[in-house]
N, CA, C and O atoms as a DFTB+ gen file, in Angstrom:
800 C
 N C O
     1  1      64.631     180.774      99.802
     2  2      64.804     179.913      98.642
     3  2      66.073     180.584      97.870
     4  3      65.967     181.708      97.381
     5  1      67.282     179.828      97.790
     6  2      68.217     180.684      97.127
     7  2      68.257     179.979      95.624
     8  3      67.380     179.197      95.254
     9  1      69.198     180.296      94.949
    10  2      69.523     179.976      93.509
    11  2      69.302     178.764      93.173
    12  3      68.386     178.309      92.488
    13  1      70.505     178.045      93.868
    14  2      70.547     176.506      93.551
    15  2      69.218     175.693      93.873
    16  3      68.901     174.728      93.178
    17  1      68.488     176.098      94.901
    18  2      67.358     175.484      95.391
    19  2      66.388     175.566      94.263
    20  3      65.867     174.536      93.834
    21  1      66.135     176.664      93.791
    22  2      65.060     177.065      92.702
    23  2      65.610     176.325      91.726
    24  3      64.692     175.648      91.263
    25  1      67.027     175.990      90.933
    26  2      67.151     175.459      89.944
    27  2      66.961     173.900      90.321
    28  3      66.377     173.215      89.482
    29  1      67.315     173.401      91.276
    30  2      67.080     171.818      91.945
    31  2      65.547     171.788      91.701
    32  3      65.164     171.046      90.796
    33  1      64.685     172.450      92.344
    34  2      63.125     172.301      92.024
    35  2      62.550     172.313      90.521
    36  3      61.559     171.738      90.071
    37  1      63.538     173.200      89.851
    38  2      63.077     173.584      88.338
    39  2      63.400     172.017      87.578
    40  3      62.666     171.460      86.762
    41  1      64.650     171.537      88.087
    42  2      64.784     170.120      87.456
    43  2      64.250     169.148      87.820
    44  3      64.216     168.165      87.080
    45  1      63.706     169.134      89.000
    46  2      62.591     167.898      89.622
    47  2      61.510     168.058      88.714
    48  3      61.027     167.087      88.132
    49  1      61.053     169.352      88.538
    50  2      59.452     169.525      88.181
    51  2      59.786     168.934      86.491
    52  3      59.071     168.086      85.958
    53  1      60.864     169.495      85.884
    54  2      61.049     168.756      84.410
    55  2      61.381     167.229      84.287
    56  3      61.356     166.675      83.188
    57  1      61.649     166.659      85.281
    58  2      62.150     165.450      85.401
    59  2      60.735     164.607      85.268
    60  3      60.520     163.733      84.428
    61  1      59.731     165.109      86.382
    62  2      58.553     164.328      86.828
    63  2      57.714     164.884      85.477
    64  3      56.912     164.058      85.042
    65  1      57.763     165.821      84.944
    66  2      56.737     166.032      83.604
    67  2      57.316     165.217      82.790
    68  3      56.490     164.562      82.155
    69  1      58.543     164.951      82.508
    70  2      59.057     164.029      81.215
    71  2      58.676     162.667      81.469
    72  3      58.238     161.930      80.585
    73  1      58.843     162.315      82.699
    74  2      58.381     160.866      83.264
    75  2      56.945     160.742      83.080
    76  3      56.476     159.671      82.696
    77  1      56.272     161.662      83.301
    78  2      54.529     161.564      83.064
    79  2      54.247     161.547      81.776
    80  3      53.237     160.918      81.457
    81  1      54.844     162.050      80.971
    82  2      54.745     162.040      79.671
    83  2      55.155     160.516      78.857
    84  3      54.673     159.978      77.860
    85  1      56.159     160.161      79.697
    86  2      56.709     158.757      78.896
    87  2      55.335     157.700      79.254
    88  3      54.669     157.036      78.460
    89  1      55.216     157.808      80.557
    90  2      54.327     156.774      81.158
    91  2      52.968     157.017      80.252
    92  3      52.324     156.089      79.763
    93  1      52.720     158.057      80.145
    94  2      51.126     158.479      79.399
    95  2      51.443     157.789      77.871
    96  3      50.531     157.147      77.349
    97  1      52.442     157.896      77.327
    98  2      52.783     157.088      75.939
    99  2      52.735     155.927      76.102
   100  3      51.913     155.317      75.419
   101  1      53.628     155.124      77.109
   102  2      53.293     153.738      77.366
   103  2      52.022     153.336      77.583
   104  3      51.691     152.245      77.117
   105  1      51.243     153.971      78.183
   106  2      49.637     153.515      78.448
   107  2      49.245     153.605      77.049
   108  3      48.494     152.721      76.635
   109  1      49.604     154.474      76.287
   110  2      48.835     154.621      75.022
   111  2      49.240     153.393      74.012
   112  3      48.444     152.918      73.202
   113  1      50.431     153.002      74.158
   114  2      50.700     151.855      73.651
   115  2      50.265     150.658      74.033
   116  3      49.894     149.776      73.259
   117  1      50.298     150.577      75.378
   118  2      49.583     149.047      75.832
   119  2      48.054     149.066      75.355
   120  3      47.504     148.011      75.039
   121  1      47.463     150.143      75.315
   122  2      45.818     150.195      75.064
   123  2      45.524     149.944      73.548
   124  3      44.674     149.143      73.158
   125  1      46.399     150.795      72.639
   126  2      46.039     151.009      71.254
   127  2      47.103     150.368      70.247
   128  3      46.906     150.576      69.050
   129  1      48.076     149.700      70.578
   130  2      49.161     149.120      69.800
   131  2      48.348     147.844      69.017
   132  3      47.492     147.277      69.697
   133  1      48.537     147.426      67.816
   134  2      48.050     146.319      67.143
   135  2      49.126     145.307      67.190
   136  3      48.814     144.245      66.650
   137  1      50.696     145.381      67.860
   138  2      51.499     144.547      68.226
   139  2      51.344     144.155      69.591
   140  3      51.447     144.937      70.535
   141  1      51.079     142.859      69.691
   142  2      51.099     142.281      71.276
   143  2      52.304     142.380      71.759
   144  3      52.480     142.468      72.974
   145  1      53.501     142.383      70.718
   146  2      54.686     142.288      71.712
   147  2      54.927     143.597      72.237
   148  3      55.460     143.740      73.338
   149  1      54.570     144.566      71.524
   150  2      54.662     146.299      72.159
   151  2      53.852     146.254      73.296
   152  3      54.254     146.837      74.302
   153  1      53.031     145.802      73.311
   154  2      51.721     145.853      74.435
   155  2      52.360     145.264      75.531
   156  3      52.152     145.805      76.617
   157  1      53.215     144.110      75.497
   158  2      53.876     143.253      76.496
   159  2      54.811     144.241      77.117
   160  3      54.827     144.531      78.314
   161  1      55.641     144.763      76.125
   162  2      56.969     145.578      76.589
   163  2      56.469     146.648      77.421
   164  3      57.113     147.028      78.398
   165  1      55.166     147.249      77.038
   166  2      54.804     148.775      77.725
   167  2      54.300     148.108      78.835
   168  3      54.870     148.507      79.851
   169  1      53.513     147.303      79.045
   170  2      52.882     146.677      80.313
   171  2      53.995     146.277      81.408
   172  3      53.651     146.282      82.590
   173  1      55.423     145.903      81.035
   174  2      56.289     145.648      81.804
   175  2      57.033     146.860      82.172
   176  3      57.553     146.939      83.285
   177  1      57.111     147.743      81.372
   178  2      57.646     149.016      81.738
   179  2      56.790     150.080      82.290
   180  3      57.222     151.170      82.665
   181  1      55.474     149.688      82.325
   182  2      54.602     150.377      83.340
   183  2      54.711     149.663      84.706
   184  3      54.122     150.272      85.599
   185  1      55.329     148.506      85.090
   186  2      55.357     147.929      86.288
   187  2      54.227     146.720      86.525
   188  3      54.137     146.145      87.610
   189  1      53.318     146.380      85.303
   190  2      52.402     145.574      85.866
   191  2      52.761     144.380      86.230
   192  3      53.803     143.833      85.867
   193  1      51.785     143.825      87.089
   194  2      52.182     142.370      87.777
   195  2      52.721     141.438      86.699
   196  3      52.458     141.618      85.509
   197  1      53.432     140.504      87.113
   198  2      53.861     139.337      86.080
   199  2      52.834     138.276      86.026
   200  3      52.865     137.478      85.090
   201  1      51.981     138.197      86.890
   202  2      50.858     137.280      86.835
   203  2      49.789     137.633      85.824
   204  3      49.151     136.825      85.150
   205  1      49.666     139.126      85.809
   206  2      48.441     139.583      84.867
   207  2      49.173     139.684      83.416
   208  3      48.554     139.270      82.436
   209  1      50.413     140.198      83.267
   210  2      51.102     140.154      82.090
   211  2      51.285     138.478      81.376
   212  3      51.228     138.176      80.184
   213  1      51.498     137.651      82.468
   214  2      51.497     136.224      81.852
   215  2      50.111     135.711      81.305
   216  3      50.067     134.973      80.321
   217  1      49.017     136.112      81.952
   218  2      47.717     135.685      81.805
   219  2      47.164     136.582      80.186
   220  3      46.435     136.054      79.347
   221  1      47.657     137.807      80.099
   222  2      47.571     138.443      78.628
   223  2      48.478     137.593      77.643
   224  3      48.097     137.117      76.574
   225  1      49.840     137.480      78.233
   226  2      50.709     136.753      77.181
   227  2      50.156     135.430      76.487
   228  3      50.332     135.149      75.301
   229  1      49.460     134.664      77.414
   230  2      48.746     133.336      76.978
   231  2      47.791     133.849      76.078
   232  3      47.943     133.456      74.921
   233  1      46.899     134.577      76.272
   234  2      45.825     135.080      75.383
   235  2      46.290     135.563      74.053
   236  3      45.701     135.294      73.006
   237  1      47.571     136.422      74.147
   238  2      47.989     136.940      72.870
   239  2      48.652     136.090      72.205
   240  3      48.566     136.180      70.980
   241  1      49.456     135.081      72.750
   242  2      49.938     133.772      71.947
   243  2      49.010     133.063      71.258
   244  3      49.160     132.682      70.097
   245  1      47.999     132.863      71.977
   246  2      46.899     132.057      71.312
   247  2      46.080     132.818      70.154
   248  3      45.666     132.253      69.142
   249  1      45.937     133.945      70.399
   250  2      45.213     134.768      69.224
   251  2      46.200     134.554      67.994
   252  3      45.846     134.045      66.931
   253  1      47.552     135.031      68.292
   254  2      48.608     135.038      67.009
   255  2      48.662     133.738      66.386
   256  3      48.915     133.583      65.191
   257  1      48.396     132.696      67.293
   258  2      48.687     131.237      66.629
   259  2      47.696     131.029      65.800
   260  3      47.984     130.683      64.654
   261  1      46.324     131.186      66.175
   262  2      45.332     131.265      65.477
   263  2      45.258     132.016      63.947
   264  3      44.712     131.547      62.949
   265  1      45.912     133.215      64.052
   266  2      46.065     134.126      62.919
   267  2      47.051     133.339      62.175
   268  3      46.674     133.301      61.003
   269  1      48.155     132.687      62.333
   270  2      48.964     132.149      61.647
   271  2      48.619     131.057      60.848
   272  3      49.203     130.834      59.788
   273  1      47.561     130.242      61.351
   274  2      46.859     128.852      60.456
   275  2      46.163     129.868      59.458
   276  3      45.671     130.918      59.874
   277  1      46.147     129.529      58.212
   278  2      45.495     130.006      57.120
   279  2      44.582     129.055      56.579
   280  3      44.774     127.846      56.445
   281  1      43.458     129.792      56.249
   282  2      42.299     129.113      55.707
   283  2      42.671     128.813      54.263
   284  3      42.923     129.747      53.501
   285  1      42.704     127.911      53.973
   286  2      43.104     127.501      52.247
   287  2      41.791     127.347      51.453
   288  3      41.800     127.235      50.228
   289  1      40.524     127.345      52.281
   290  2      39.464     127.400      51.550
   291  2      39.003     128.607      50.971
   292  3      37.971     128.621      50.299
   293  1      39.754     129.730      51.197
   294  2      38.944     131.015      50.936
   295  2      39.211     131.315      49.618
   296  3      39.853     130.540      48.909
   297  1      38.712     132.526      49.165
   298  2      38.957     133.024      48.023
   299  2      40.123     133.605      47.618
   300  3      40.744     134.204      48.496
   301  1      40.745     133.576      46.129
   302  2      42.009     134.262      46.220
   303  2      42.130     135.616      46.626
   304  3      43.154     135.942      47.226
   305  1      41.181     136.518      46.379
   306  2      41.236     137.679      46.590
   307  2      41.597     137.751      48.414
   308  3      42.583     138.343      48.853
   309  1      40.791     137.177      49.109
   310  2      40.912     137.239      50.592
   311  2      42.236     136.492      50.998
   312  3      42.723     136.728      52.104
   313  1      42.834     135.598      50.143
   314  2      43.920     135.087      50.715
   315  2      45.352     135.785      50.759
   316  3      46.301     135.333      51.400
   317  1      45.380     136.880      50.035
   318  2      46.452     137.900      50.214
   319  2      46.083     138.585      51.633
   320  3      46.992     138.773      52.441
   321  1      44.996     138.890      51.884
   322  2      44.801     139.550      53.430
   323  2      45.061     138.553      54.315
   324  3      45.634     139.011      55.304
   325  1      44.894     137.466      54.370
   326  2      45.157     136.254      55.466
   327  2      46.804     136.118      55.456
   328  3      47.510     136.040      56.461
   329  1      47.205     136.110      54.208
   330  2      48.870     136.012      54.178
   331  2      49.522     137.228      54.928
   332  3      50.532     137.035      55.605
   333  1      48.976     138.452      54.824
   334  2      49.611     139.689      55.546
   335  2      49.431     139.290      56.910
   336  3      50.358     139.254      57.720
   337  1      48.043     138.938      57.212
   338  2      47.819     138.644      58.635
   339  2      48.774     137.932      59.279
   340  3      49.433     138.339      60.236
   341  1      48.872     136.599      58.628
   342  2      49.975     135.445      59.231
   343  2      51.278     135.886      59.206
   344  3      52.048     135.515      60.092
   345  1      51.694     136.722      58.205
   346  2      52.801     137.342      58.236
   347  2      53.161     138.183      59.407
   348  3      54.276     138.061      59.913
   349  1      52.349     138.973      59.840
   350  2      52.488     140.005      60.913
   351  2      52.466     138.948      62.170
   352  3      53.362     138.898      63.013
   353  1      51.446     138.215      62.162
   354  2      51.202     137.331      63.447
   355  2      52.769     136.696      63.913
   356  3      53.183     136.601      65.069
   357  1      53.426     136.334      62.761
   358  2      54.574     135.415      62.760
   359  2      55.619     136.390      63.593
   360  3      56.176     136.066      64.642
   361  1      55.781     137.770      62.842
   362  2      56.783     138.751      63.238
   363  2      56.460     138.979      64.844
   364  3      57.389     138.962      65.651
   365  1      55.027     139.202      65.283
   366  2      54.685     139.365      66.624
   367  2      55.188     138.292      67.619
   368  3      55.788     138.509      68.672
   369  1      54.797     136.960      67.038
   370  2      55.402     135.966      67.862
   371  2      56.762     135.853      67.933
   372  3      57.233     135.496      69.013
   373  1      57.487     136.077      67.029
   374  2      59.085     136.029      67.008
   375  2      59.586     137.354      67.963
   376  3      60.653     137.345      68.576
   377  1      58.789     138.300      67.978
   378  2      59.303     139.538      69.073
   379  2      59.179     138.800      70.517
   380  3      60.097     138.625      71.319
   381  1      57.740     138.389      70.660
   382  2      57.702     137.850      71.804
   383  2      58.565     136.640      72.514
   384  3      58.737     136.487      73.723
   385  1      59.071     135.808      71.421
   386  2      60.000     134.816      71.509
   387  2      61.352     135.365      72.096
   388  3      62.120     134.709      72.799
   389  1      61.542     136.787      71.663
   390  2      62.925     137.327      72.103
   391  2      62.825     137.921      73.325
   392  3      63.886     138.055      73.935
   393  1      61.801     138.322      73.853
   394  2      61.422     138.919      75.085
   395  2      60.825     138.311      76.250
   396  3      60.871     138.814      77.373
   397  1      60.220     137.133      75.939
   398  2      59.667     136.471      76.971
   399  2      60.659     136.201      78.128
   400  3      61.887     136.137      78.071
   401  1      59.770     136.045      79.276
   402  2      60.658     135.833      80.560
   403  2      60.302     134.509      81.442
   404  3      60.539     134.347      82.639
   405  1      59.720     133.672      80.608
   406  2      59.604     132.387      81.298
   407  2      59.670     131.214      80.442
   408  3      59.268     131.341      79.286
   409  1      60.175     129.944      80.885
   410  2      60.559     129.063      79.937
   411  2      59.177     128.499      79.507
   412  3      59.222     128.121      78.336
   413  1      58.048     128.335      80.049
   414  2      56.833     127.892      79.538
   415  2      56.440     128.795      78.493
   416  3      56.150     128.297      77.405
   417  1      56.383     130.034      78.639
   418  2      55.989     130.918      77.363
   419  2      57.071     130.565      76.465
   420  3      56.513     130.014      75.516
   421  1      58.147     130.585      76.286
   422  2      59.012     130.358      75.503
   423  2      58.661     128.907      74.705
   424  3      58.828     128.853      73.487
   425  1      58.308     128.070      75.241
   426  2      58.098     126.590      74.738
   427  2      56.599     127.104      73.819
   428  3      56.404     127.002      72.608
   429  1      55.977     127.488      74.541
   430  2      54.549     127.906      73.724
   431  2      54.899     128.571      72.724
   432  3      54.677     128.007      71.652
   433  1      55.515     129.879      72.658
   434  2      55.638     130.741      71.566
   435  2      56.172     129.922      70.694
   436  3      55.533     129.847      69.645
   437  1      57.572     128.975      70.789
   438  2      58.194     128.305      69.681
   439  2      57.279     127.291      69.020
   440  3      57.316     127.073      67.809
   441  1      56.517     126.725      69.801
   442  2      55.518     125.791      69.196
   443  2      54.709     126.464      68.109
   444  3      54.664     126.102      66.933
   445  1      54.086     127.475      68.643
   446  2      53.363     128.410      67.873
   447  2      54.049     128.590      66.581
   448  3      53.537     128.404      65.477
   449  1      55.331     128.993      66.837
   450  2      56.135     129.426      65.350
   451  2      56.466     128.028      64.769
   452  3      57.196     128.001      63.778
   453  1      56.067     127.024      65.215
   454  2      56.360     125.725      64.461
   455  2      57.933     125.257      64.424
   456  3      58.580     124.747      63.509
   457  1      58.318     125.635      65.807
   458  2      59.775     125.331      66.062
   459  2      59.599     123.675      66.826
   460  3      58.501     123.420      67.321
   461  1      60.571     122.743      66.880
   462  2      60.815     121.737      67.553
   463  2      60.954     121.909      69.090
   464  3      61.613     122.881      69.459
   465  1      60.485     121.191      69.920
   466  2      60.514     121.504      71.265
   467  2      62.218     121.452      71.586
   468  3      62.673     122.258      72.398
   469  1      63.015     120.586      70.989
   470  2      64.487     120.634      71.366
   471  2      65.055     121.768      70.779
   472  3      66.114     122.117      71.300
   473  1      64.588     122.552      69.692
   474  2      65.121     123.694      69.294
   475  2      65.081     124.850      70.363
   476  3      66.008     125.626      70.596
   477  1      63.964     124.832      70.915
   478  2      63.230     125.908      71.843
   479  2      64.271     125.774      73.225
   480  3      64.829     126.719      73.782
   481  1      64.350     124.485      73.560
   482  2      65.383     124.161      74.927
   483  2      66.718     124.398      74.408
   484  3      67.506     124.808      75.261
   485  1      67.187     124.247      73.228
   486  2      68.568     124.518      72.875
   487  2      68.715     126.224      73.173
   488  3      69.578     126.771      73.859
   489  1      67.671     126.814      72.485
   490  2      67.746     128.357      72.606
   491  2      67.895     128.616      74.047
   492  3      68.885     129.129      74.570
   493  1      66.795     128.205      74.662
   494  2      66.882     128.447      76.298
   495  2      68.203     128.045      77.063
   496  3      68.619     128.604      78.078
   497  1      68.729     127.101      76.481
   498  2      70.130     126.526      77.172
   499  2      71.334     127.511      76.719
   500  3      72.226     127.839      77.502
   501  1      71.271     127.921      75.456
   502  2      72.423     128.420      74.904
   503  2      72.308     130.330      75.282
   504  3      73.234     131.141      75.262
   505  1      70.972     130.552      75.570
   506  2      70.893     132.111      75.558
   507  2      71.196     132.736      76.943
   508  3      71.107     133.916      77.285
   509  1      71.590     131.612      77.677
   510  2      72.222     132.188      79.041
   511  2      70.998     132.718      79.970
   512  3      71.399     133.334      80.958
   513  1      69.790     132.621      79.870
   514  2      68.528     133.034      80.636
   515  2      68.641     131.904      81.726
   516  3      68.966     130.724      81.597
   517  1      68.266     132.637      82.857
   518  2      68.413     131.594      83.997
   519  2      66.991     130.986      84.214
   520  3      66.174     131.391      85.041
   521  1      66.850     130.114      83.480
   522  2      65.864     129.032      83.300
   523  2      66.201     127.748      83.693
   524  3      67.050     127.318      82.913
   525  1      65.886     126.844      84.653
   526  2      66.249     125.599      85.068
   527  2      65.611     124.558      83.968
   528  3      64.398     124.417      83.816
   529  1      66.353     124.035      83.418
   530  2      65.914     122.721      82.739
   531  2      65.982     121.478      83.515
   532  3      66.944     121.169      84.218
   533  1      64.847     120.731      83.348
   534  2      64.725     119.354      83.955
   535  2      65.843     118.436      83.466
   536  3      66.454     118.722      82.436
   537  1      66.107     117.422      84.122
   538  2      66.959     116.203      83.450
   539  2      66.311     115.624      82.372
   540  3      66.925     114.699      81.840
   541  1      65.198     115.930      81.893
   542  2      64.525     114.865      81.013
   543  2      64.724     116.225      79.878
   544  3      65.397     115.900      78.900
   545  1      64.347     117.356      79.874
   546  2      64.350     118.406      78.985
   547  2      66.182     118.466      78.478
   548  3      66.604     118.638      77.334
   549  1      66.781     118.316      79.410
   550  2      68.534     118.532      79.098
   551  2      68.898     117.201      78.284
   552  3      69.804     117.297      77.457
   553  1      68.164     115.781      78.479
   554  2      68.578     114.842      77.801
   555  2      67.988     114.971      76.479
   556  3      68.584     114.470      75.525
   557  1      66.625     115.730      76.268
   558  2      66.172     115.732      74.792
   559  2      67.315     116.719      74.000
   560  3      67.676     116.448      72.854
   561  1      67.802     117.812      74.691
   562  2      68.826     118.588      73.964
   563  2      69.929     117.747      73.540
   564  3      70.346     117.697      72.383
   565  1      70.445     117.002      74.656
   566  2      71.554     116.089      74.671
   567  2      71.369     115.087      73.251
   568  3      72.327     115.140      72.479
   569  1      70.547     114.443      72.966
   570  2      70.227     113.719      71.959
   571  2      69.744     114.144      70.730
   572  3      70.164     113.594      69.712
   573  1      68.868     115.103      70.661
   574  2      68.533     115.802      69.342
   575  2      69.112     117.189      69.162
   576  3      69.150     117.667      68.028
   577  1      69.547     117.840      70.160
   578  2      69.994     119.292      69.709
   579  2      71.311     119.346      68.971
   580  3      71.995     118.418      68.540
   581  1      71.518     120.730      68.923
   582  2      72.782     121.009      67.703
   583  2      74.009     120.694      68.832
   584  3      73.853     120.339      70.000
   585  1      75.167     120.917      68.174
   586  2      76.548     120.412      68.917
   587  2      76.799     121.120      69.700
   588  3      77.272     120.620      70.720
   589  1      76.629     122.616      69.662
   590  2      77.008     123.362      70.864
   591  2      75.993     123.119      72.071
   592  3      76.422     122.788      73.177
   593  1      74.657     123.291      71.824
   594  2      73.594     122.824      72.877
   595  2      73.861     121.555      73.502
   596  3      73.859     121.444      74.728
   597  1      74.107     120.525      72.672
   598  2      74.057     119.012      73.284
   599  2      75.483     118.837      73.984
   600  3      75.651     118.007      74.878
   601  1      76.558     119.723      73.490
   602  2      77.759     119.479      74.666
   603  2      77.391     120.269      75.900
   604  3      77.683     119.772      76.987
   605  1      76.771     121.466      75.861
   606  2      76.358     122.157      77.004
   607  2      75.225     121.243      77.810
   608  3      75.315     121.028      79.018
   609  1      74.403     120.856      77.177
   610  2      73.585     119.737      78.147
   611  2      74.224     118.662      78.695
   612  3      73.945     118.190      79.798
   613  1      75.315     118.146      77.746
   614  2      75.894     116.772      78.287
   615  2      77.002     117.341      79.515
   616  3      77.392     116.469      80.291
   617  1      77.456     118.564      79.702
   618  2      78.047     119.021      80.732
   619  2      77.099     119.184      81.940
   620  3      77.357     118.838      83.093
   621  1      75.928     119.784      81.485
   622  2      74.990     119.988      82.686
   623  2      74.449     118.553      83.441
   624  3      74.154     118.431      84.630
   625  1      74.417     117.655      82.530
   626  2      74.173     116.278      83.015
   627  2      75.011     115.599      83.790
   628  3      74.628     114.736      84.579
   629  1      76.405     115.986      83.599
   630  2      77.486     115.671      84.410
   631  2      78.312     114.305      83.468
   632  3      78.816     113.253      83.861
   633  1      78.180     114.829      82.261
   634  2      78.754     113.374      81.487
   635  2      80.221     114.110      81.131
   636  3      80.417     115.313      80.962
   637  1      81.142     113.064      81.074
   638  2      82.743     113.545      80.584
   639  2      82.748     114.092      79.239
   640  3      81.812     114.157      78.442
   641  1      83.976     114.483      79.112
   642  2      84.230     115.360      77.962
   643  2      84.251     114.257      76.578
   644  3      83.757     114.522      75.482
   645  1      84.982     112.919      76.965
   646  2      85.076     112.216      75.982
   647  2      83.573     111.396      75.780
   648  3      83.262     111.105      74.625
   649  1      82.851     111.108      76.651
   650  2      81.371     110.998      76.426
   651  2      80.640     111.633      75.459
   652  3      80.007     111.168      74.510
   653  1      80.841     112.951      75.889
   654  2      80.155     113.933      74.836
   655  2      80.845     113.882      73.544
   656  3      80.219     113.649      72.510
   657  1      81.923     114.061      73.556
   658  2      82.227     113.931      72.123
   659  2      82.023     112.700      71.168
   660  3      81.772     112.725      69.963
   661  1      82.211     111.487      72.096
   662  2      81.880     110.240      71.408
   663  2      80.258     110.547      70.788
   664  3      79.828     110.339      69.654
   665  1      79.640     111.055      71.858
   666  2      78.018     111.140      71.404
   667  2      77.923     112.042      70.255
   668  3      77.147     111.760      69.342
   669  1      78.676     113.152      70.213
   670  2      78.400     114.385      69.002
   671  2      78.992     113.441      67.673
   672  3      78.468     113.722      66.596
   673  1      79.857     112.535      67.658
   674  2      80.450     111.840      66.597
   675  2      79.287     111.082      65.999
   676  3      79.137     111.082      64.778
   677  1      78.358     110.360      66.895
   678  2      77.417     109.494      66.377
   679  2      76.187     110.042      65.753
   680  3      75.309     109.339      65.252
   681  1      76.173     111.266      65.808
   682  2      74.879     112.097      65.395
   683  2      75.205     111.941      63.758
   684  3      76.293     111.658      63.257
   685  1      73.822     112.234      63.011
   686  2      74.103     112.021      61.611
   687  2      74.713     113.075      60.821
   688  3      75.248     112.808      59.745
   689  1      74.662     114.385      61.335
   690  2      75.130     115.339      60.758
   691  2      76.749     115.664      60.601
   692  3      77.227     116.528      59.865
   693  1      77.551     114.669      61.561
   694  2      78.913     114.600      61.649
   695  2      79.664     113.411      61.275
   696  3      80.772     113.098      61.709
   697  1      78.842     112.674      60.289
   698  2      79.446     111.356      60.208
   699  2      80.143     111.318      58.760
   700  3      80.279     110.285      58.105
   701  1      80.536     112.514      58.386
   702  2      81.182     112.610      57.121
   703  2      82.633     111.690      57.507
   704  3      83.207     111.905      58.574
   705  1      83.079     110.797      56.661
   706  2      84.298     109.978      56.887
   707  2      85.468     110.807      57.147
   708  3      86.035     110.639      58.227
   709  1      85.912     111.657      56.349
   710  2      87.046     112.417      56.181
   711  2      87.158     113.344      57.663
   712  3      88.120     113.266      58.426
   713  1      86.137     114.094      57.845
   714  2      85.929     114.737      59.093
   715  2      86.067     113.747      60.370
   716  3      86.866     113.965      61.280
   717  1      85.226     112.678      60.331
   718  2      85.327     111.610      61.370
   719  2      86.860     111.288      61.582
   720  3      87.490     111.453      62.626
   721  1      87.320     110.808      60.413
   722  2      88.710     110.494      60.674
   723  2      89.659     111.309      61.255
   724  3      90.395     110.896      62.151
   725  1      89.714     112.684      60.724
   726  2      90.775     113.617      61.156
   727  2      90.113     113.986      62.491
   728  3      91.050     114.228      63.252
   729  1      88.911     114.153      63.166
   730  2      88.708     114.173      64.470
   731  2      89.232     113.227      65.458
   732  3      89.824     113.517      66.497
   733  1      88.967     112.151      65.048
   734  2      89.545     110.970      65.599
   735  2      91.020     111.040      65.947
   736  3      91.451     111.016      67.100
   737  1      91.662     111.119      64.984
   738  2      93.421     111.169      64.959
   739  2      93.620     112.506      65.759
   740  3      94.550     112.599      66.560
   741  1      92.662     113.641      65.520
   742  2      93.226     114.711      66.497
   743  2      93.293     114.253      68.100
   744  3      94.314     114.386      68.774
   745  1      92.022     113.684      68.614
   746  2      91.590     113.345      69.801
   747  2      92.860     112.299      70.056
   748  3      93.489     112.480      71.098
   749  1      93.271     111.242      69.199
   750  2      94.083     110.353      69.752
   751  2      95.630     111.283      69.849
   752  3      96.395     111.002      70.772
   753  1      95.921     112.113      69.093
   754  2      97.116     112.985      69.340
   755  2      97.310     113.504      70.521
   756  3      98.311     113.442      71.236
   757  1      95.834     114.259      70.775
   758  2      95.934     115.120      72.075
   759  2      95.973     114.324      73.324
   760  3      96.456     114.754      74.371
   761  1      95.362     112.950      73.155
   762  2      95.402     111.943      74.297
   763  2      96.817     111.544      74.406
   764  3      97.183     111.384      75.570
   765  1      97.736     111.334      73.469
   766  2      99.017     110.967      73.501
   767  2      99.882     112.029      74.108
   768  3     100.842     111.819      74.850
   769  1      99.421     113.227      73.699
   770  2     100.158     114.265      74.043
   771  2     100.094     114.340      75.819
   772  3     100.908     114.420      76.740
   773  1      98.810     114.270      75.676
   774  2      98.695     114.610      77.694
   775  2      99.332     113.401      78.293
   776  3      99.936     113.532      79.358
   777  1      99.240     112.018      77.603
   778  2      99.967     111.101      78.621
   779  2     101.408     111.356      78.614
   780  3     102.018     111.233      79.676
   781  1     101.987     111.674      77.618
   782  2     103.369     111.995      77.631
   783  2     103.671     112.986      78.509
   784  3     104.620     112.863      79.283
   785  1     102.915     114.046      78.483
   786  2     103.087     115.190      79.300
   787  2     102.875     114.732      80.829
   788  3     103.696     115.067      81.682
   789  1     101.957     114.101      81.085
   790  2     101.822     113.636      82.658
   791  2     102.673     112.745      83.106
   792  3     103.054     112.817      84.275
   793  1     103.100     111.800      82.303
   794  2     103.944     110.810      82.988
   795  2     105.431     110.850      82.545
   796  3     106.318     110.115      82.978
   797  1     105.544     111.696      81.736
   798  2     107.307     111.914      81.530
   799  2     107.851     113.145      82.296
   800  3     109.049     113.422      82.249
């Protein structure tokens, strides 16, 4: 064995020892962490099956959802502990919401956080994650979502630009008269400019 081979073997040993230590730390996090989102991330890094992680995710989200609901009939001394537990559960659910890898999990976690279904679907649509939304879900986002999400849902539904624009103007948060007037004039001027460019 020459010097280069010995160096290569030494580097491989070091790499595998480092990797083994990292896996041990991940196992410790998975077994003993009080944060379910950290357990979920450690399980993913350890290569656990998605079905197993999904089952645990459902259990953990259920447990965290129960922790969020405060028992208002408790004494004031125990209320502080319940509020801290609820706050920790919300933080953990928010982390789950960021790292979740399925549409169903995102919807369930969003509902546990008190988000409207349209808000969750809008987040899914705008996040760029590769979750297929049904036509009904896209219609919910189009009708009740924000401006960006509504426009993206309208394009996904195959609606024309002008239909999407007209629909966005009818939403209550855009009915301010001056803004409405200026946008309508802008659209009319753009349309006139396009017609002049196209036909002259």
